[in-house]
C-alpha positions as CSV (number, residue, x, y, z in Angstrom):
1,M,-31.0,21.3,17.8
2,P,-34.8,21.2,18.0
3,E,-34.9,18.0,16.1
4,Y,-33.0,16.2,18.9
5,V,-35.3,17.4,21.6
6,A,-38.6,16.8,19.9
7,E,-37.6,13.2,18.9
8,G,-36.3,12.5,22.4
9,V,-39.3,13.8,24.2
10,A,-41.6,11.6,22.0
11,A,-39.4,8.5,22.7
12,A,-39.4,9.3,26.4
13,Q,-43.2,9.7,26.6
14,A,-43.5,6.2,25.0
15,G,-41.3,4.6,27.8
16,D,-42.6,2.7,30.7
17,A,-43.0,4.8,33.9
18,A,-41.8,2.2,36.3
19,A,-38.8,1.5,34.2
20,A,-38.1,5.2,34.1
21,A,-37.8,5.5,37.9
22,R,-35.4,2.6,38.0
23,A,-33.4,3.9,35.0
24,V,-32.8,7.3,36.6
25,A,-31.5,5.8,39.8
26,I,-29.3,3.2,38.2
27,S,-28.0,5.5,35.4
28,Q,-26.7,7.9,38.1
29,T,-25.0,5.0,39.9
30,E,-23.4,3.9,36.6
31,N,-22.2,7.4,35.8
32,V,-20.6,7.7,39.2
33,A,-18.9,4.3,39.0
34,G,-18.0,4.8,35.4
35,T,-18.7,1.1,34.6
36,P,-21.9,0.5,32.5
37,P,-23.2,-3.1,32.5
38,A,-22.0,-5.4,29.7
39,A,-25.5,-6.0,28.4
40,T,-28.2,-3.3,27.9
41,P,-30.8,-3.9,30.6
42,A,-34.5,-3.8,29.6
43,F,-35.2,-0.6,31.5
44,I,-32.7,1.2,29.3
45,K,-34.3,-0.2,26.2
46,A,-37.6,1.1,27.6
47,R,-36.2,4.6,27.8
48,P,-34.7,5.4,24.4
49,G,-33.9,8.9,23.3
50,I,-33.8,12.1,25.3
51,V,-35.7,11.8,28.5
52,A,-35.4,15.4,29.7
53,W,-34.0,18.7,28.6
54,S,-33.5,22.3,29.7
55,M,-32.5,25.4,27.9
56,Q,-31.4,29.0,28.4
57,L,-31.3,31.7,25.7
58,S,-28.0,33.4,25.1
59,D,-27.8,37.1,26.1
60,D,-28.3,38.2,22.5
61,K,-31.2,35.7,22.1
62,T,-29.7,34.3,18.9
63,M,-28.7,31.0,20.4
64,A,-29.8,28.6,23.1
65,I,-27.7,26.7,25.6
66,V,-29.4,23.3,25.9
67,Q,-28.8,20.5,28.4
68,L,-30.0,17.0,27.3
69,V,-30.5,14.0,29.5
70,A,-30.7,10.3,28.4
71,V,-30.5,7.0,30.1
72,D,-28.7,5.4,27.2
73,H,-25.6,7.2,25.9
74,H,-26.4,6.1,22.4
75,A,-29.3,8.7,22.4
76,F,-26.5,11.2,21.8
77,D,-24.9,9.5,18.8
78,A,-26.5,11.8,16.2
79,I,-25.7,14.9,18.3
80,L,-22.1,13.9,18.8
81,A,-21.8,13.2,15.1
82,D,-23.3,16.6,14.1
83,T,-20.7,18.7,12.4
84,R,-22.6,21.9,12.1
85,S,-20.3,24.8,13.2
86,E,-23.0,26.4,15.2
87,I,-23.4,23.4,17.5
88,R,-20.9,22.9,20.3
89,V,-21.2,19.8,22.4
90,F,-19.9,19.3,25.9
91,E,-20.4,16.2,28.1
92,I,-20.8,16.7,31.8
93,G,-18.4,14.4,33.6
94,K,-16.2,14.2,30.5
95,D,-15.5,17.9,29.9
96,S,-14.5,20.0,32.9
97,K,-17.0,22.2,34.6
98,A,-14.6,25.2,34.1
99,A,-14.3,24.5,30.4
100,I,-18.0,24.3,29.9
101,E,-18.8,27.4,31.9
102,A,-16.0,29.4,30.2
103,E,-17.4,28.7,26.8
104,M,-21.0,29.3,27.8
105,Q,-20.1,32.6,29.5
106,K,-19.0,33.9,26.1
107,H,-22.7,33.8,25.2
108,K,-24.5,34.2,28.5
109,K,-22.9,36.4,31.2
110,G,-22.6,34.6,34.6
111,F,-23.6,31.2,33.2
112,S,-23.1,28.5,35.8
113,L,-23.8,24.8,35.6
114,D,-24.9,24.9,39.2
115,G,-28.0,26.8,38.2
116,F,-28.7,24.8,35.0
117,R,-30.6,21.7,36.2
118,V,-32.7,19.1,34.5
119,M,-34.9,16.6,36.3
120,A,-35.9,13.4,34.6
121,Q,-38.6,11.1,35.7
C-alpha cells in the first residue's frame, strides 16, 4: 500500500491551498447528500490523489490498517482495482461500521473507527 500513500501525498502537496479548504467542506457536504455534482469542479481537479492518510499497525506488527482520504473518488480507482489477497478495502459510508470494525479487530484488538481519525487540509 505504500505506493498509494506516497503518490497521493505528492499530488496533494501540489494542490492549491485555497482550493483545498473549499474542497474539504464541499466534499463532506456531497458525501452526506450522496449526490456529487454532474461536472467535476476546478477545486476537485486541484486536489487529485490522496490528500490525507492515517495508519495503525496490527497487533503482530506484520500489517497496517490504513485510512486514506481523497476529494475525488477516482483517487481510489487503483486501490479498488488491486486484487492482491493481502489488501482488504472498505469504504466508510458504503460498508457498515460494524463490518469494518469486526474485520479490523481480527488484526488489532479493540480497534474502533471512532479512534481512527484523519484530518485533511
